[in-house]
N, C-alpha and C positions, 0 to 999 in steps of 0.2 A: 352406713345406711341412713339416708335422709328420709324422714317420714314425709309423705305427701300431705297436702292440706286436707284432703278428704279421707285420710286414714282414720279409722275409728277403733277404739278399744271396746272389747266386750270383756268385762271383768278386769279392769285395769289393775295390774299388780301395784302393791304399795311402794316397791322399789324397782325403778327402771331408769335407764339413761340411754341417750343416743349419742354416739361418737362418730368419728369419721368412718363411714361404711358399716357401722355396727349398731345393733340394738342389744343391750345387756339387761337382764332382769333376774330377780329372785322370785321364784314361785311362792305363792301363799299355801299354807297347809290346807288339806282337804278340798283341793280343787280338782275338777275332772270334767270330761265330756263323755257322757254315756246315756243310752236309752234302753232300759228294760231287759234285754236279752241276757239270760243266764243269771242275773243278779236281782232283777225285779225292781230296780230303782232308776230314777232319771236324775242325771246331774248335768248342769249346763253352767258350771262355775269356773272352768279353766280360763286361762289368760289367752286372748287372741287379739292381734292387731291386724285389722282387715283393710284391704284396699279394693274398692269397687272396680269390677271389670265385666264387660259384656262380651259375649261371643267367644271365639277360640282364643286361647292364650298359652303362654309358656311361663312358668314360675320356677325360680331357682333360689336356693339359699344354702349356706354352709352353717352347720350347727356344731358348737362345742359346748359340752355340759358336764357338770359334776354330779351325775346321777348317783343317788345314795340309797333311796328307799324303794320298796315294792311299788311298782307302777309309775315311778317318776318318768316323765315323758316330755319330749320336745321335738318340734318339726314344723310342718306346714299344715294349714287348714284351708279348705274350700267350704264356704258356708252360704247356703241359701236362706235358711231360717233355723229355728231351734230343733226342727224335726228332719232336716235335710242338710247333711254336712259330711265331709270326709276329713279325717285327720291322719297324718302319716309322719313317721320319724322313728327315733329310737325310744324304746320303752324298756325299763328294767323289770324283768319278770323272773321271780324265783332266783335272783342273783345273777341272771344272764342278761346281756344286752341283746335285745331282739329288734330287728327291723319290723315295724308294726304299721298296720293300716286298719282303721275303723271306718266303715262306710255305713251311714245311717239314713234310712228312708223310713221314718216312723219308729223303727227299732234298729239297734246297732248290730253289725256283724264285725268280727275281728279276725284278722289273719296276722300271723307272725312268722318270721324266719330267723333262726338263730344266727348270730354273727360269731365268727371264730374267736374273736378277742374283743375286749372293750376298745371301741374306736376313739381316736383323738378328734377326728373330724368326720362328720357325715355330710356329704353333698346330696341334696335332694333336688329332684326335678319333677315337676308336674306338667303334663302336656294335655290340654283339652282340645278335642276336635269334636264338634257336635255334642252328642250326649255321652261321649266316652272320655274318661280321665285315665291317663297312663302315669303310673308312679315308677320312677327310676331313681336308683341311689348308687352312691359310690362311697367306699370307706377308705379313709386315709390316702386319698389320691389314687386308689385302685381303679379298675375298669368299671364303667357303669353297668348296672344290672337292673333288669326289669323286675319289679316286685309284684305289681298288680295292674290289671286293666279293669276299671269299674264303670258302671253306668252312673251318670249324674245328669240331671235335667239341663238342657241347653238354655238356661236363663241367666240373667245378670246375677253375679255372686260377689262375695267378699273373699279375698285371698290374702294370706299372710302367715306370719309366724304364730305358733301356739305352743304353750307349755302348761303343765299341770303336775300336781303332787297329790294324788288321791289318798295315799296312806301315810305320806311322810310329812316332815316338818318344813319342807321347802328346799330348793337347790338352786344353784346359779347356772344361768344359760347365756350364751352369746350367739347371736345370729349375725352372720356377715354376708355382704354382697347380695342382699335381697334384690331380686329382679322379677317384676311381673309385667310381661309385655304381650300386647295383642299380636296375633299371627293371622 
């Protein structure tokens, strides 16, 4: 994964490297993206490497991670600003690996789907057409499955990998084959 010149970090992790086709990082403790709903707090401290794109797009990445602690998470983010964003990927919830999506328009909403076993590789795909974002995922080379279709304003955004450790001490994540293409 070669970072583009205009890629930008939000909350750059203290440890990260770029290799041939990959971005590897270790999350920092007490990092998260969340706004208000159910918990009453706002957190905008997770790690995110965003690439600016306007209009319709398709984004893909493969995620490999050593999830350890409650709410450890890694995947893709689409971000307009601190109050309008979407994050999706795997999240460790009560000891189970869940396919997760959080859509935030001022306040966050959260949807999860239990995965049958801890995955080795999660392939994520986001497809934006107009004001709709479609989240598709595949586990360990299996067939793609739609997870969610969400509203998101049709404005220029940042898109890229995100990871966080809300309750844990941090974990290692590798993102491979990131692709963000206009369509």
